[in-house]
C-alpha positions in Angstrom: 9.7 -25.4 7.9 7.9 -22.6 7.5 9.8 -19.5 5.6 8.9 -15.5 6.0 8.8 -13.5 3.3 11.8 -11.1 3.0 9.4 -8.3 2.8 7.5 -9.1 6.3 8.0 -5.9 8.1 6.5 -7.0 11.5 9.9 -9.0 12.2 12.1 -6.0 11.3 14.4 -4.4 14.3 12.6 -1.3 15.7 14.1 1.8 14.1 15.2 4.5 16.5 13.7 7.8 16.3 16.7 9.5 13.9 16.5 6.7 11.7 12.7 6.5 11.0 11.7 8.0 7.7 9.8 11.0 8.6 5.8 11.1 8.5 4.3 12.9 6.0 2.5 16.2 7.2 -0.8 16.2 5.5 -1.8 12.5 5.4 -4.7 12.6 7.8 -6.0 9.0 9.3 -9.1 9.7 7.4 -7.0 10.0 4.3 -5.2 6.9 4.9 -8.3 5.0 5.3 -10.0 6.4 2.7 -6.7 6.0 0.4 -6.4 2.2 1.7 -10.0 1.3 1.1 -9.5 2.4 -2.5 -6.2 0.4 -2.6 -8.6 -2.5 -1.4 -11.1 -1.6 -4.2 -8.6 -1.5 -7.1 -5.2 -2.6 -6.2 -3.8 0.5 -8.1 -1.8 2.5 -5.8 -1.6 5.7 -7.9 -5.2 5.9 -8.6 -5.8 5.3 -4.9 -3.4 8.2 -4.4 -5.0 10.2 -6.9 -8.4 9.4 -5.6 -7.5 10.3 -2.0 -5.5 14.1 -3.5 -1.9 12.4 -2.7 0.9 11.9 -4.3 2.0 8.3 -4.5 5.4 8.8 -2.8 3.3 10.3 0.1 1.7 6.9 0.5 5.0 5.2 -0.1 6.5 7.4 2.8 3.4 6.7 5.2 4.2 2.9 4.5 7.7 3.4 5.7 6.8 5.0 8.4 4.5 3.6 10.1 4.4 -0.3 10.2 0.5 -0.5 10.8 -0.3 1.2 7.7 2.3 -1.0 6.0 0.1 -4.2 7.3 -2.8 -2.9 6.6 -1.3 -1.9 2.8 -0.7 -5.7 2.4 -4.1 -6.6 3.5 -5.7 -4.2 0.9 -3.5 -5.8 -2.0 -4.6 -9.1 -0.8 -8.3 -8.0 -0.9 -7.8 -6.2 -4.3 -6.6 -9.7 -5.9 -10.0 -10.5 -7.9 -9.7 -7.5 -9.5 -6.1 -7.6 -10.6 -7.1 -11.0 -11.6 -10.1 -9.6 -13.9 -7.5 -7.3 -15.5 -4.9 -10.1 -16.2 -7.7 -12.0 -17.7 -9.1 -9.2 -19.8 -5.8 -8.1 -21.1 -5.0 -11.7 -21.8 -8.0 -12.4 -24.2 -8.9 -9.3 -25.5 -5.2 -7.4 -25.5 -4.5 -3.7 -25.0 -5.4 -1.3 -27.7 -2.6 0.9 -28.8 -2.5 4.3 -31.1 0.2 4.0 -33.7 1.7 7.8 -34.5 3.6 8.4 -37.9 4.6 12.1 -38.0 2.4 13.2 -35.1 -0.6 11.9 -36.5 -2.7 8.5 -35.4 -2.4 6.3 -38.6 -3.4 2.8 -37.1 -4.4 1.0 -33.9 -3.3 -2.2 -33.0 -3.8 -4.8 -30.2 -1.2 -5.8 -27.9 -1.2 -9.3 -25.9 1.3 -8.7 -23.1 0.1 -9.7 -19.7 3.8 -10.3 -18.1 3.8 -7.3 -15.8 0.2 -8.3 -14.3 1.7 -12.1 -13.7 4.4 -10.5 -11.9 2.0 -8.7 -10.0 -0.1 -11.6 -9.2 3.2 -13.8 -8.4 3.8 -10.8 -5.7 0.1 -11.3 -4.3 0.7 -14.9 -4.1 3.7 -14.8 -1.9 1.7 -12.0 0.2 -1.0 -14.6 0.9 1.5 -16.7 2.6 2.4 -14.1 4.8 0.4 -14.7 7.9 0.3 -10.8 8.8 -0.7 -9.8 5.6 -3.5 -12.5 5.6 -4.5 -11.3 9.1 -4.8 -7.9 7.9 -7.0 -8.6 5.0 -9.1 -10.7 7.2 -9.6 -7.9 9.8 -9.4 -5.0 7.2 -12.6 -3.5 8.4 -11.4 -3.4 11.9 -8.0 -2.1 11.1 -9.2 0.7 9.1 -11.6 1.6 12.1 -8.8 1.4 14.5 -6.7 3.4 12.2 -9.0 6.2 12.0 -9.2 6.1 16.0 -5.7 6.8 16.5 -4.4 10.4 16.7 -2.9 11.7 13.6 0.9 11.2 12.9 1.5 14.7 11.2 4.2 16.7 13.3 5.0 13.9 15.7 6.9 11.0 15.3 5.9 8.0 13.9 5.1 5.1 16.5 7.7 1.9 17.2 7.5 -0.7 15.0 5.5 -2.5 17.2 2.7 -1.0 15.4 1.7 2.7 16.1 0.0 2.1 19.3 2.2 4.4 21.7 1.1 7.8 22.6 2.8 10.2 20.3 5.4 12.6 20.7 6.0 16.0 19.9 8.7 16.1 17.6 12.2 16.5 19.8 10.6 15.3 23.2 12.1 12.6 24.8 10.2 9.6 26.1 9.2 9.2 29.5 11.5 6.7 31.4 
């Protein structure tokens, strides 16, 4: 029996427009693609957000608001796995140097060997590799980035339904045509 990971956003029911989190208003498609590309390179959300010029919370709000962005995010994390492994190996073998302060002055340094957080992160990435949606997003990552930048901006419009940000955007408060 195949078990779907609990974080799989593709199988969640579609949220009504009132229930969806608002999409960030200053996070253009080009910025989203740049953020995702940086995330695929380094695997670090905070560093990717800083490089893009947005806050980490803006990135997470967009992840919640747009299922396509969330799928590409998961794909980017899978692509960053080799870098995370390299950091883990470096920290496991070489440790992390910390400065010891006494009365406000640096008096010594020590090397701490603790990779539990990175091991937990690698475990999460291992679970993501078993998620077909994330694996597909990683395999077609470049195509997904191109498609993302070709889509209209989300700012000041409602995010598209859970099936994948493909519908025409509507102005806030505008009702869909039936």
